[in-house]
C-alpha positions in Angstrom: -0.2 0.0 0.6 0.8 3.0 -0.7 1.7 5.9 1.9 -0.4 8.3 0.3 -3.2 6.1 -0.1 -3.5 5.7 3.6 -2.6 8.6 5.2 -7.1 9.7 5.9 -6.7 6.4 7.9 -5.4 8.9 10.7 -7.0 12.1 11.9 -4.1 13.6 13.7 -4.7 17.6 14.7 -1.8 20.0 13.1 1.4 20.1 15.3 1.8 15.8 17.0 5.4 16.1 17.1 5.3 13.0 20.2 4.6 9.7 18.7 8.4 8.9 20.8 5.5 9.5 23.6 2.7 8.1 22.0 1.2 6.8 18.5 -2.3 7.6 16.8 -3.7 4.7 16.0 -5.3 4.3 13.1 -9.0 4.8 12.1 -9.7 0.9 11.9 -8.0 0.3 15.2 -10.2 3.2 16.7 -13.6 0.8 14.7 -11.6 -2.5 16.3 -11.7 -1.4 19.8 -15.0 1.0 19.7 -17.2 -2.4 18.5 -14.9 -4.5 21.4 -16.1 -2.2 24.3 -19.6 -2.2 22.9 -19.9 -5.8 22.4 -18.6 -5.1 26.5 -20.7 -3.4 27.4 -23.6 -5.5 25.8 -22.4 -8.8 26.9 -22.9 -9.8 23.7 -19.8 -11.3 22.3 -17.9 -14.2 24.2 -14.4 -13.2 25.3 -12.4 -15.5 23.2 -13.5 -13.0 20.6 -11.4 -10.5 21.6 -8.8 -13.1 22.2 -8.8 -14.1 18.5 -6.7 -10.8 18.2 -4.0 -11.5 20.4 -2.6 -14.2 18.4 -3.4 -11.8 15.0 -1.0 -9.0 16.6 2.0 -11.5 17.6 1.8 -13.2 13.7 1.9 -9.4 12.4 4.5 -7.9 14.9 6.7 -11.6 13.6 6.1 -10.3 10.1 7.3 -6.8 11.1 10.4 -8.0 12.6 11.5 -10.7 10.3 10.3 -13.7 13.0 8.4 -16.6 13.3 5.4 -16.5 15.4 6.1 -19.2 17.8 9.1 -16.9 18.5 6.9 -14.0 19.8 5.9 -13.6 23.3 3.4 -10.9 24.6 2.6 -9.2 28.1 2.1 -5.8 28.4 5.2 -4.2 28.7 8.8 -4.4 28.2 10.0 -4.0 31.7 7.5 -6.9 32.5 8.7 -9.3 29.9 12.4 -8.9 30.1 11.8 -9.3 34.3 12.0 -13.0 33.9 15.7 -13.0 31.7 17.3 -10.8 34.6 15.2 -12.5 37.2 17.2 -16.2 35.6 20.9 -14.8 35.8 23.6 -16.2 38.6 23.6 -13.7 41.2 27.0 -11.5 40.5 26.5 -11.7 36.9 28.4 -8.4 34.6 25.2 -6.4 32.7 26.5 -3.6 30.4 23.5 -1.0 29.8 23.7 2.5 28.4 24.0 5.3 30.3 21.1 6.8 29.6 19.0 4.1 28.7 15.1 3.9 29.2 14.7 2.4 32.7 12.2 -0.3 31.9 15.6 -2.0 30.1 17.7 -1.1 33.1 15.6 -0.9 36.6 15.0 -5.1 35.6 18.7 -5.8 35.6 19.4 -3.1 39.7 16.4 -5.3 41.3 17.7 -8.6 40.8 21.7 -9.1 42.7 23.8 -8.5 39.5 26.4 -6.7 38.3 25.3 -3.5 36.4 27.6 -1.0 34.3 26.5 1.7 32.3 28.6 3.1 30.0 28.2 5.8 27.6 25.8 4.8 24.2 28.6 5.0 22.0 30.9 3.4 23.8 29.0 0.2 24.6 30.5 -2.0 21.9 33.9 -1.5 23.7 32.8 -1.8 27.3 31.9 -5.5 26.2 34.1 -8.4 27.8 34.8 -11.7 28.6 33.4 -10.8 32.1 29.8 -10.1 30.7 27.3 -11.8 30.7 24.6 -9.5 29.7 24.7 -6.7 27.1 21.3 -4.9 26.9 20.1 -1.3 25.1 17.8 -0.1 22.9 17.7 -0.1 19.6 16.9 4.0 19.3 17.3 5.7 22.1 14.4 7.4 23.5 15.6 10.4 25.3 18.0 10.7 22.4 17.4 9.1 18.7 20.4 8.1 18.9 20.4 5.0 17.0 23.0 1.6 18.3 25.7 1.0 16.5 24.1 -3.2 16.4 26.7 -4.4 14.2 29.5 -3.7 16.4 28.0 -4.5 19.8 26.8 -7.8 18.2 30.0 -8.2 17.4 31.5 -7.9 20.0 29.3 -9.5 22.0 28.9 -12.7 20.1 33.0 -12.3 20.9 33.0 -13.0 24.3 29.4 -15.2 24.7 27.3 -12.0 26.0 23.9 -12.2 25.6 22.4 -9.8 23.8 18.7 -7.9 24.9 17.1 -4.7 23.3 14.4 -2.8 23.6 12.5 -2.2 20.0 9.6 0.3 21.2 11.4 3.6 20.4 12.6 1.5 16.8 9.9 -0.9 15.1 7.3 0.3 13.5 10.0 3.3 11.4 13.2 1.3 11.9 13.6 -1.7 10.1 14.7 -4.9 12.8 15.5 -7.7 12.2 14.8 -9.3 15.5 16.6 -12.5 14.7 19.9 -10.9 15.9 19.3 -11.0 19.2 18.8 -13.1 21.6 15.6 -10.9 23.2 14.9 -8.2 21.6 11.2 -6.4 23.7 8.9 -3.6 21.9 6.0 -2.1 23.7 3.6 -1.4 21.0 1.9 2.2 22.4 4.5 4.2 20.8 5.3 3.3 17.0 3.1 1.1 16.6 0.3 2.9 17.5 -1.5 0.1 19.1 -2.9 1.3 22.8 -1.2 0.8 25.5 -1.4 -2.0 27.1 0.8 -4.3 24.2 3.5 -5.5 24.4 6.0 -8.1 22.5 8.8 -9.6 22.9 11.1 -11.9 20.8 13.1 -15.1 22.0 15.3 -16.6 20.5 15.2 -20.4 20.5 18.7 -21.0 21.6 18.3 -19.2 24.8 14.6 -20.3 25.5 16.0 -23.1 28.4 18.1 -19.9 30.1 15.2 -18.4 30.8 12.9 -19.8 33.8 9.0 -17.9 32.9 9.1 -17.1 36.8 5.5 -15.5 35.9 3.5 -18.3 34.3 0.0 -18.1 34.5 -2.9 -19.9 32.5 -1.6 -18.4 29.4 1.9 -19.4 29.2 0.7 -23.1 29.0 0.3 -25.4 26.6 -3.0 -24.8 24.7 -3.8 -22.6 27.6 -3.9 -24.4 30.6 -6.8 -23.4 32.7 -7.4 -25.9 36.3 -4.5 -27.8 38.0 -1.4 -29.9 37.3 0.9 -30.6 35.9 2.8 -28.1 34.7 2.7 -28.2 31.1 3.8 -24.9 29.3 4.0 -24.5 25.7 6.9 -25.6 24.0 7.3 -22.3 22.1 8.3 -18.6 23.7 4.3 -18.3 23.9 5.5 -19.8 27.6 6.3 -16.3 28.2 2.7 -14.9 27.2 1.8 -12.5 29.8 -2.5 -12.8 30.1 -3.1 -10.1 27.7 -5.2 -6.9 28.0 -8.2 -8.2 25.5 -8.9 -4.9 24.3 -5.1 -3.2 23.7 -5.0 -6.4 21.1 -7.8 -5.8 19.6 -6.4 -2.3 18.9 -3.2 -4.2 18.2 -4.2 -6.1 15.3 -5.4 -4.2 13.6 -2.2 -1.1 13.5 -0.1 -4.1 13.4 -1.4 -5.9 9.9 -1.7 -2.1 8.9 1.8 -1.3 9.1 3.1 -4.6 7.8 0.7 -3.8 4.1 2.5 0.1 4.1 6.2 -1.6 4.9 8.4 -0.6 7.4 11.4 0.9 4.5 8.5 3.3 3.0 7.8 4.5 6.8 11.5 5.4 7.0 11.5 7.1 4.3 8.5 9.5 5.5 9.7 10.1 8.7 13.2 10.6 7.9 12.3 12.9 5.0 10.9 15.2 7.9 12.5 15.2 10.5 15.6 15.9 8.4 13.3 18.6 7.2 12.8 19.8 10.8 17.0 19.9 11.3 17.2 21.8 8.3 15.2 24.5 9.4 17.4 25.1 12.5 21.0 24.5 10.8 21.7 21.0 11.9 22.7 18.3 10.2 20.9 14.7 9.1 21.0 12.2 12.4 19.2 9.9 10.2 16.8 8.9 12.9 12.5 9.3 12.9 13.6 11.2 16.9 15.6 14.0 17.0 17.0 16.6 19.8 17.7 19.5 20.0 18.7 22.7 22.7 16.4 25.3 21.5 16.0 28.2 24.5 12.4 28.2 25.5 11.3 26.1 22.7 8.4 24.6 25.8 7.1 27.3 25.9 7.2 28.2 22.7 5.8 25.7 20.6 3.0 25.0 23.2 2.1 28.4 21.9 1.5 27.4 18.3 -0.1 24.4 19.3 2.8 21.8 18.7 2.8 18.8 21.2 6.7 18.0 21.7 8.5 16.9 24.0 11.6 17.2 26.3 14.0 15.3 27.6 17.1 16.1 29.7 16.2 20.1 28.9 16.5 20.0 25.1 13.6 19.6 23.1 12.5 16.3 21.4 10.3 16.2 18.7 9.1 12.9 16.1 7.4 12.1 13.0 5.7 9.5 11.8 2.9 8.2 8.9 0.4 10.9 10.3 2.9 14.3 10.3 3.0 16.0 7.6 5.6 18.5 6.3 3.0 21.6 7.5 2.9 19.8 10.7 7.3 20.1 10.4 6.3 24.0 9.6 4.7 25.3 11.7 7.3 23.9 15.0 9.7 25.9 12.8 8.4 28.7 12.0 7.5 28.5 16.7 10.9 28.2 17.2 12.7 30.5 14.7 9.8 33.2 13.6 10.6 32.0 9.6 8.0 32.3 7.6 
């Protein structure tokens, strides 16, 4: 599907430059959620009809990141999906994480009896050595939009037998991501995947599956869903790490992800990065190749708010992010507010 054929599916008010905080749903997503909520209100539908959306979303996410559906676990948040990975490490294991890492991929390691070392993001690959048990990082950093040097990190990790755990929440949906290159890759859906909050996904490579204890296992992690009584009968696939899904979040997740696959990530990346580059050029700054930009403009928050532009401030810097529903007019509105140029 050509992007120009799909833009009518969003109803964004002018000036939304904040997908890195949350994405805006397309009309098929809103329709599906409204219908399910109405069914819930009336008691007119069995829950299994909503639950079917979970596997639709699982399959669609797997396709988006080049993995098999049986290698994808579902849950509600990145930290929730990563917690069993951290809890399965031996006490004192060494973990290396960027010093600006979003805490959903930091706190799960810190709350365990592990040795966590933080380093500048651009020094992560060099920090991996024979003592490293895990390297954990975001494919794209939330605060800055910096794209990780994935090739270098993977090379260093493989040379030292370190487990590679990545957070793709700020990447999947606009940046092509091959989940199978990682050991574990988690992703929240409510940003670039434009799902309701409460849908999250996790690729778990078959080679490391037996090294992770599914400590949050419940009925949804069972083979064919285990409702009552022993024995323990976990799914043989990555579904053993499933967390019982928030039904309506997945009702909305399935159509959003399916639409993204129809459009294609490469086309989305070209659109998003072109708008980010337009914004940076208007400020006299070079391209970064990312859909998230971080700039230091005095008074930016107040100027943008007065112009009706919604962005974010992270660590004192303006963070703007650009996605499918962003237009050149949105970019120019922000630039006019920041520079006074027309």
